[in-house]
C-alpha positions, 0 to 999 in steps of 0.5 A: 500500500502506498503512503497516500492511501492511509495518511491524514493529510495536514496543511500547516500555515505559518504567519507572514502578512502580505507574504500569505499569497504564497500559501494561496498559490501553493494551495491552488497547485495542491488542489489541481494535483488532487491532493486532499486536505483533512486538517488545516492548522494555522497562525495569523495570515495562515488562519485567514487563508485556512478559513477560506479553504475550509469554509468553501467547497473545493470548486470555490476555494481558489476563486475565494482566495483570489478575491481576498488577495485581489482586494487586499492588494487593490491599493497599489496595482502598478508594477515596477518599470523593471526588475533591477534590485534597487528598483524593486526595493524602492517599489516595495518600500513605497508600496509598504509606505502606502499600506502604512498610511492607508491600510489594506482594503478588506483587511485593515484601515487606519483609526480615525481619530487615531489611538493616542499613545499614553491614553487609556482606550478600550481594548477593541480600539487599542491599536493603530489600525481597525480590523472591522474590514477583515470581519466583513471580508471573512463573513462574505468569503467564508461559510462558517457552517461549512467550516464547522461541519467537520469536513476539514478540521480547522485549528488556529493559534493565538496568545492570551493577552492576560496570561501570555499562554498559547491557545488553540481554537479548534473545530474538533472542540468548539465552534469557530467564528470570524473572531477566532480567525481575527484573534490569530492574526491580531499582531500588536500594536498594529492590530487590536486584541480580540475578545472571546468569551471574556478573554483577549487574544493576540497573534499566535506568532508572538509565541510561535509562528508555526503550528507544527508542534501542535499538529505533531505533538499535542494533538496528533491523531494515531494515524500516519500523517502527511504534513504540507508545511508552508512557511513564509519566512526562511530561517536560513539566509545570507549574511546582511551587508546593509542596515535594511538587510539587517532589519529583514534578516532579523524579522526572518529569524524571529518569525521563522520560529526555528522551523528546521530545529523544531522539525529535528526535535519532533523527529527525535521525539517521534523515533523515541515514541516508536521505540517505546511502542516496539518495546511494549510487546517485549516488556514483561506483564509486571512492567506493563502494569507499572504506573510509569510504564503506562505513562510511557505507553500512552505516548508511544506510537509507530505512526509514520509522518512525512513533512513536505517543507515548502518555504517562501525564500525571498527574491532580490528586492524584498526588504524589511517591509515584505510582510506589509507590502500589499501591492498587486505585483508582489501579491501575484509574484508570491502566489506564482512562487507558491504554485511553482514550489508545489508543482516542483515538489510534486514532480520530484522523483523523491516525492513520486517514489516515496513510501511509508517514512522510514524510521517513522518520520521523513522531511522532504524539502524538494525546491531550489537549494536554500543557499542559492535562492536569494 
């Protein structure tokens, strides 16, 4: 039996603001290839993309993703005159300045009158921008009855402002509405905290910008799993040579959430769990009845996991404003990059010949070499 016959297919979507159109393009290619998704786990802009995917039938998903991204990028529809690096940098920074001044249509807008630093305000208005447009957009593009139907499991990470603890809202346990999606992407001080049942929440990226650990550790079903991990920030990059490059590199490191390290740690834990599971049948009955063994046995499983790692790796011209540069030109470029990376991966010999992950876990990163893509 091939790996794809029994696997639970999961889409893991990282946060990254304007870079999120990369995920939309990647999903378009996955859908076109007939790849079924059973579970979407997401943070921040990934939560918005994920809600649109889970809250629409397959034939409407790409269209609705396109509606969101075309609207969000409608403020700047011009293109740079050429693709020289300096020209692209100037274009991106100018477009980002437009977003900072006027917001992103269908997403967020400046507060009028503005919030005054040092003065007390209600939590819902304690931010630079107002996200009422995002709520309206979600209600128009997402069928929340379908999202909560169980057809695809949907999980979004956020941070409790009062306790500082990470919290996941999950259709496996509760009904999800637009406020849960907005809470996952409420990055301060730009966007306001969101109140849900008396508690207030900020962007999950403040703690971890990827829900991979939630999927593989805390909530892992006891089935073989195929994970498509779509990251918007690359942990690896070149040594910066300018102050702008320093700002860009700092943001990449901060929001990449050490994905490669986390994947390696999960791999080691997975191997340990599989070893405990294999020992179970060899252990004497007296040991298996011990309370400490029962704790180990509860964590033991031999389910296989394959992680397909797809990373948005910046091209020349992108700078520290890349996550709030919402121009139509850049949106389409990121969308095409995501689509291309999935198509490259799904046509790669390692993907086409893969079987059940040897040793329990395997990671595939089959797009262009990390050191040559910048």
